[in-house]
N, C-alpha and C positions, 0 to 999 in steps of 0.2 A: 837316751843315755848320753852324757857328755862324751866327746871324742877322746878326751885324755884319760878316760877310765874312772874319773871321779864319780862318787855316788850322786844321785839326784838330790839327796838331802844336803850334801856339802855345797852343791851348786846353788841351791835355794838360800841357804844360810849365808853364803859368801856374798850374794847379791842383795841381801836384806829384804827378800820378798816375804809376803805374808803366806802363812799356811792356815787353812781353815778346815774344820770338820766338813766332810761331804754332807749334803742335805739329809741323807738317810741315816747318818750315824749320830749317836748321842751318848754322853756318859750316863751310867746308871749306878746308883749306890745300892747294890744288893748286899748279900752277905759279904761279898768282896767287891771292890770297885771293878766296874766293867765298862766296856764300850759295846753298844748294841747297834748292829746294822739292820735296820728294818727291812731293807730291800732284799737282803740275802738270808735273814734270820740267823746270822752268825753272832755269837756272844763271845767277846774276848775278855778274859779275866786279866786285870792289870793291878799294879800297886798304886798306892795313893799318890805318889810322886808323878807317875805317868798320867793319872787322871787329871791332876791339877794342871799339868803341862798341856794336855789336850783341851781342857776347859779354857785355858788361856788362849790357845789357838782359836777356839770357837769365838772368843771375844776379839779376835783380830791381832793378837800379839805376834811380833816378829820372832821367829825361832832364834835361839842364841847361837852364836858362832862357836860351837862347842862340838868337837869331833866325837865326844863320848855319847852324844845323842844321835849320831848319824845313822847307826844301825837301826835304832828304834824308829826314826823318821822314815828310813827306807822301807821298813816293814809296813808302816802306816800308809805310805804312798802306794806300795804294792797291793795292799789289801783294800785300797780305796777308802780308808778311814779318813785320811787327810788329802787335800788337794791344794795346789798352788792357787793363790788369789791375788788379783791386782788391786782390789779394793775391799773394804770391810763390808760384809753383809751380815744382817742380824741373824743370830742363831738362838733359838729358844732352848733354854736349859732348865731342867726341873731337878736340880741337885738337892735331894732330900733323902736322908737315910731311910731305906725300906724297913718294914717290919721284918722280924726274923721268926720263922721262915718267911721269905718274901712271897707276896702274891704276884706271880709272874704271868699267869694265864687266867683270864676271866671269860667264862662261858656265859654269854648274855643272850638269853632267850627273849627276843624282843616281841614275839607274838606267839600265840598258840593256834593261829589260823594255819590251815594247810590245804592244799589242793589234792592231796593223795590220802589214801587210807592204807598205809603200809602195814602188812601183817605183823611185823616185828617191832613196831614203834613203841618205845618205852614210855612215851608220854600218854599214849592212849588216844581217846577221841579228841579231835580238834575242837576248838572253841572260837570265840570272837573277841578275845582279849588282846589288846596291844599295850605294851608298856609305853606310857606317854613319852613323847619326844623330849620334853624338858627334863624328865627324870633320867632318861638315857644319857643326856648331855652331862648331867651332874655326876652320874656314875662314871662316865668316860673321863671326865676331868679329874675325879678323885683317883681313879685307877692310874692315870698318867702321873699324878703327883706321888703315888705310892711306888713309883719306879716300875710299873707294869711293862711287860714285854709284848704279849700277844693277846689281842682282843678278838674273841671268836663270836661272831654274830650268827645266832641260831634261831630256831623256831620250835614248832611249826616250820613253815616255809617263810623265811624272813622277808623275801621279796613281796609278801602280801601285807606287810605292815603299811598302814595308811600313809605314814610319813617317811617311807624308806628313802625316797629321792632326797629329801632334806637331810636325813641322817647320813646318806652317802656323801653329800657335800661337806657336812660337818666333820666327818672322819678323815677327809682327804689330806689334812696337814697335821694330824695328831702325831705325837711322839710315841707311836705304837705301831706294831704290825697288825693290820686289820685283815681278818679272814672271814669270808662269807661261807657258811655251811649251808648248802643248797641241794635239793634233789635234781636241779638242773633243767627241769621241764619248762620253766618260765623264762629261761635265758635265751632270748632271740637276738637278732642283729641289733635291734634298737637298744636292748639292755646292755649289750657289750659296749656300745658306743658311749654310754654315760657312766658305766660302773667304774668307780674309782678306788675300791678296796684293793689291797695289794695281792691277795690270793683268794682263790675260790676253791673250796673243797666240794667235790661232787660225789654222790654215793653211787657206786656200782656194785650190786650184790649178786654178782655172777654174770655169766653170759646171758644172752637175750631171754631164753626160756626161764631160767632161774630168777633173773632180775624181775621180769614182768610178772612172775607168779607172786612175788613179794609186793611189787609196787604198782601193778596194773598194766594192761595190754598197751604196747607201743611206747612205754616210758624208757625202755633201754635205748632205743634209737634216739629219743629226744635228749636223753642225758649225754650220750656219746656225741651227738651233734653240738651240744652246748660246750663240751670240752674242746671240740675242734674249733668252734668260733672263738673261744677264749684264747687258746694257744696261738691262733692265727694272728691275733693282735698283740701278742707278747705277754699276755696275762699269765701269771704263775698259777698252775692248777695242781691240786692234789686229789687223791681218790681215797674214799673210805669204803671198806668192804666188810660186811658182817657175815660170819660163817653160819650157814644153816644147812639143813639136811639136803636141800635141792641144788646146792652149788659146789659140793665137795669134788665133783669131777671136773670143775671148770677152771681151777686155779692156774694150771699151766697155760691154757688158752687166754685167760684173763691177764696173766702176766705179760704175754706177748702183745696183747692189745694195749695195755698200759704203756709198755715201752714204745710202741708205735705212735701213741698219742702224745708222747713227750711230757708225761706227767712227772713232776718233781719229787713227789712223795706218795707212798702207798701205805695206808694204815689198815691193817687187818685185825679184826677183833671178834670175839664171841659175844653175842648179845646176852644180857641177863634177862631172866624171866620177870619182866615187868610190863605194864601197859597191855597192849594187845597180845604180846607174846605169851602172857599168862594163859590165854585161851587158844594158842596155836602150838600146843605141846609137840605136835608132829614135826615142827621145824627145829626143835632143840637138838643140839649135838652134844654128846658127852665130852668131858674134858680130855679123856684119853685120845679120842678121835680128833678133836679140834686143836689141841696143843701144837702139833707140828705145823699146822697151817699158819700160825702166827709168824713163822719165819719167812713167809713171803713178803712181809712188810719191808720197806726200805725208806730211807730219809730220816733225818734227826728230829723227830717230833718233840722231844723233850731235851732241854739244855741240861748241862751238868747240874744235878740236884744237890741240895744240901745233904751231906751224909747223915745216915742214921734214922731217916724217916721213911715211913711206908708211902705207897702210891697216893697221890693227891695232896702232898705237902705244899705244893705251889699253886693249887687250883681251887677256884670257887665258882659256883654257878648262881646266877640271878634269873629267876623265872619270870614269865610274862606278867604274873600277878604281883610282882615286887618281892616275893620271898627270896631269901638268900639261903643257899644250902651248900653242903660239902661238894656235891656234884649233882648233875641232873638226875641220876638214879636216886639220890637222897632227897628229892624235892618234897617228898611226904614227911620229911623230918627237918623242917627249916630251922636255922639257928636264929633267925630274926627277919626283919624286913628292911628293904633298902632305905626306908625313911629314916632309919637310925644312922645311916652313913655306911659306906663300903668298909672303911677301916674298922668300925665297931663290929660289923658282922664278921669280918675276917678274924678278928681277935677271938670270936666265939666258936670258930670252926676248930674242931679238935684235930691236931696233927699227930698221928699215931707213930710213936717210936718203933723202929724195927725190933728193938729189944723186947717188946711185948709179944711179938709173934713167936709161935712155937716152931720156928724153922731157922736154920743157921747154915744153909748150904753155901757153896762157893759163889753162887749166882745171886745171892740175896740183895746185894747193893745194885745189881742190874735190874732185877724184876721188882724189887721193893715190895715183895709180897703180892704183886699183881693187884687186880681189881678187888678192893675190900668189900664192895657190895656183892660181887660174884662169890667171893669166899664165904660170906654169910649165907648165901643161897645154897652152898654145899654143906651147910651146918658146920662150918669150919671157921668161926669168927676170929679165932686167934691164930689160925694157921694160914698157910699160903693159899693163894688162888691156884687150885689144882691144875687149871689150864696151863699156867706158867710152869708148873712142875713137869708136865708132860712135854712142854715145848723144849725145855732144857735137858730132858732125859733124866731127871732126878728120879722119877718113878716110871716104870715101863708098863 
């Protein structure tokens, strides 16, 4: 900070220095103009004038000597949206209006191969199908042009894709936040050394006994070791936990372990009866019991959604065979194939208005009706996901 108390922005504009977007930040034209920070997963809603100004900064424009913009510039410098620059460096911009609702999150199942046989896997039996690398690249490029935010690389176990190393390199400089969804058992020191995706989500389905009952003997220790390896080198790690009948007593202990591991986000959910879980009915937990456990979750998994739509209004899934669906649970009801193009498939995904749901409680805009697949499983297709109702205490 300058010694005379002037703001950093005033000092920069007074000297005619350049300001540029930091490498991880970029404008996004969603329902409202935004700046997205891929490194932190923060989304800043701005007005058109601010976006145009920041886009000019991205192209190397000198900020005006105007005290009216000083507060905004100070905010951008503090949030590391902008940084001082001594020379112009190229910034890739993909300024194109998104569809409405915007496709912000793409769940890309690049393979159905897996090294585990988890009892609750909604996909079911693993196979030998890899989504071809060239098709993946086309999907990623189109998602980027559609103003996408977060690309979720899933499987199967995505590390088993025959071209994963090439994909890893291709994704390293995309205008997207890239997240690997993994069981963690294949992440050794060598993998950590070359993995370039920004975040890794590891599944922990309870403490050791409960997790290994679901995923196989010894896999809890392997997954925890993977988290430690990743965080040791500064990689951002999140954890996903599915509620089942054998881990209900584990959540306090698991919460302590997750804090100790330095995890940035914890997503807790109740699995739906699909895939292998259809035959493992003893693992299912009723919504009354499961609902309160959802409150163990922390971290902002979903950015501010467009108002008025049910869960899934910003998400689509592409399966390893090229089918596009509303989400992974709806893989059996594809809306098309990726050969038609991502935008064409997204247009065919139905975004359900909240007004169609037979619920109107004070938490509706927060829960957005919960998981629509799960609600259907409760024979409640136009009502709320009962698990969310018990979570918020709407029903006891």
